[in-house]
C-alpha positions as CSV (number, residue, x, y, z in Angstrom):
1,M,0.0,0.0,0.0
2,M,2.8,2.5,0.9
3,G,4.6,1.8,-2.4
4,Q,1.4,2.6,-4.3
5,I,0.9,5.9,-2.4
6,E,4.6,6.9,-3.1
7,F,4.2,5.9,-6.8
8,D,0.9,8.0,-7.1
9,K,2.5,11.0,-5.4
10,R,5.6,10.9,-7.8
11,R,3.3,10.6,-10.8
12,A,1.3,13.6,-9.7
13,Q,4.5,15.6,-9.3
14,E,5.8,14.6,-12.7
15,A,2.4,15.5,-14.3
16,A,2.4,18.9,-12.6
17,A,6.0,19.5,-13.8
18,A,5.1,18.6,-17.3
19,V,2.1,21.0,-17.3
20,A,4.4,23.8,-15.9
21,R,6.9,23.1,-18.7
22,Q,4.2,23.2,-21.3
23,R,2.8,26.5,-19.9
24,Q,6.2,28.0,-19.9
25,A,6.8,27.0,-23.5
26,Q,3.5,28.6,-24.6
27,Q,4.4,32.1,-23.3
28,P,4.8,34.6,-26.0
29,Y,8.2,35.7,-27.0
30,V,9.2,39.1,-25.6
31,E,11.9,41.0,-27.4
32,P,14.8,41.6,-25.0
33,D,15.0,45.1,-23.7
34,V,18.6,46.3,-24.2
35,N,18.7,49.6,-22.4
36,I,22.2,50.6,-21.4
37,L,22.7,53.3,-18.7
38,R,26.3,54.6,-18.5
39,S,28.1,57.5,-17.2
40,V,31.0,58.8,-19.3
41,F,33.8,61.2,-18.4
42,V,35.8,62.5,-21.4
43,W,38.9,64.8,-21.4
44,N,41.9,65.9,-23.3
45,D,45.1,64.8,-21.6
46,E,47.0,67.8,-23.0
47,T,44.6,70.7,-22.3
48,G,42.8,69.3,-19.3
49,N,39.4,70.2,-20.6
50,C,36.8,67.7,-19.5
51,Y,33.1,66.9,-19.8
52,Y,30.9,64.6,-17.7
53,L,27.9,62.9,-19.1
54,P,26.1,61.5,-16.0
55,C,23.9,58.5,-15.6
56,G,20.7,58.7,-17.5
57,S,22.2,58.3,-20.9
58,Q,20.1,55.7,-22.4
59,E,20.2,54.1,-25.9
60,I,18.4,51.1,-27.2
61,G,20.4,48.6,-29.2
62,W,23.5,46.4,-29.2
63,F,25.9,49.3,-29.7
64,A,24.4,51.5,-27.0
65,K,27.6,51.8,-25.0
66,K,29.5,53.1,-28.0
67,K,26.7,55.5,-28.8
68,I,26.7,57.0,-25.3
69,I,30.5,57.4,-25.4
70,K,30.3,59.0,-28.8
71,R,27.6,61.4,-27.6
72,A,29.8,62.5,-24.8
73,Q,32.7,63.0,-27.1
74,E,30.6,65.0,-29.6
75,T,29.3,67.3,-26.8
76,Y,32.9,67.8,-25.6
77,K,33.9,68.8,-29.1
78,K,31.1,71.3,-29.3
79,L,32.0,72.8,-26.0
80,Y,35.8,73.1,-26.5
81,G,36.3,73.0,-30.2
82,E,38.9,70.1,-29.8
83,E,38.8,66.4,-29.8
84,P,38.9,64.5,-26.5
85,N,41.5,61.9,-26.5
86,R,40.6,60.0,-23.3
87,Y,37.5,58.7,-21.6
88,I,36.3,56.5,-18.8
89,D,32.9,55.0,-18.7
90,W,31.1,53.0,-15.9
91,D,27.7,51.7,-14.9
92,C,25.5,54.4,-13.5
93,G,26.0,55.4,-9.9
94,M,27.7,57.8,-7.7
95,A,31.3,58.7,-8.5
96,A,34.2,60.7,-7.2
97,I,36.2,62.1,-10.2
98,T,39.6,63.6,-9.7
99,M,42.2,64.8,-12.2
100,G,45.9,65.6,-11.9
101,V,49.2,65.5,-13.9
102,S,50.4,62.0,-14.0
103,K,53.8,61.4,-12.3
104,K,54.7,58.8,-14.9
105,T,53.6,60.4,-18.2
106,G,53.3,64.1,-17.4
107,K,49.9,64.1,-19.1
108,I,46.6,65.0,-17.4
109,E,44.9,61.9,-16.0
110,A,41.4,61.3,-14.5
111,Y,40.6,58.9,-11.8
112,V,37.1,57.7,-11.1
113,D,36.0,55.9,-7.9
114,T,32.6,54.3,-8.2
115,D,32.8,51.4,-5.7
116,I,29.8,52.1,-3.4
117,K,30.0,48.7,-1.7
118,A,33.6,49.3,-0.8
119,W,32.7,52.8,0.6
120,I,30.0,51.4,2.8
121,K,32.2,48.6,4.0
122,K,35.0,51.0,4.8
123,Y,33.0,53.8,6.4
124,G,29.6,52.2,7.3
125,E,26.3,53.0,5.7
126,N,25.1,55.2,8.6
127,D,28.1,57.5,8.5
128,P,26.8,61.0,7.9
129,D,30.1,62.2,6.5
130,I,30.6,59.2,4.1
131,L,30.4,61.4,0.9
132,D,33.1,63.8,2.2
133,K,35.3,60.9,3.2
134,V,34.9,59.2,-0.2
135,N,35.8,62.5,-1.9
136,Q,38.9,62.9,0.3
137,N,39.9,59.3,-0.3
138,A,39.6,59.9,-4.0
139,L,41.9,62.9,-3.7
140,D,44.3,61.0,-1.6
141,Y,44.5,58.2,-4.2
142,C,45.0,60.7,-7.0
143,S,47.8,62.3,-5.1
144,T,49.7,58.9,-5.0
145,Q,49.4,58.8,-8.8
146,A,49.6,62.4,-9.9
147,D,50.5,66.0,-8.9
148,N,48.2,69.0,-8.6
149,C,45.1,66.8,-8.0
150,Q,41.7,68.4,-8.0
151,L,38.2,67.0,-7.2
152,I,36.4,67.6,-10.5
153,Y,33.0,66.0,-9.5
154,G,32.4,64.8,-6.0
155,T,30.0,62.1,-5.0
156,Y,27.3,64.7,-4.3
157,D,27.9,66.8,-7.4
158,I,25.6,66.6,-10.4
159,P,27.1,68.5,-13.3
160,D,25.1,71.1,-15.1
161,N,25.9,70.1,-18.6
162,R,23.4,71.9,-20.7
């Protein structure tokens, strides 16, 4: 008797799984949504001019990342009348962006810190001064790599790129 109950229970589970697979197979195909959100910081390492295209840049398509970078480069060219020759891009989120003259190359370098998880781990999520500490940490890192470091955009800055 126990063997029959176990057998019936297993058959019922297999039948339910088959129905679930069939139901899943009958769902309509949905075109994948390829929305890419990126932040891009472009600059010229000889002149030091820079432009920050913050999060919110959205393109649909497989080459969205390249389009967002190109848009930032084109805006830079309109603003300064010169080509940017460097860029950094990252997933959207807060960032501390510093710039300085590289100790190795003598060219102007940008440094971007976007690791929110590391910030929270280091300073604690309830620290009221976390943004100031992150900005100072970014400046300190820049100073190890470059001279004349400046905080270009802090974690609480939103550029007015109009």
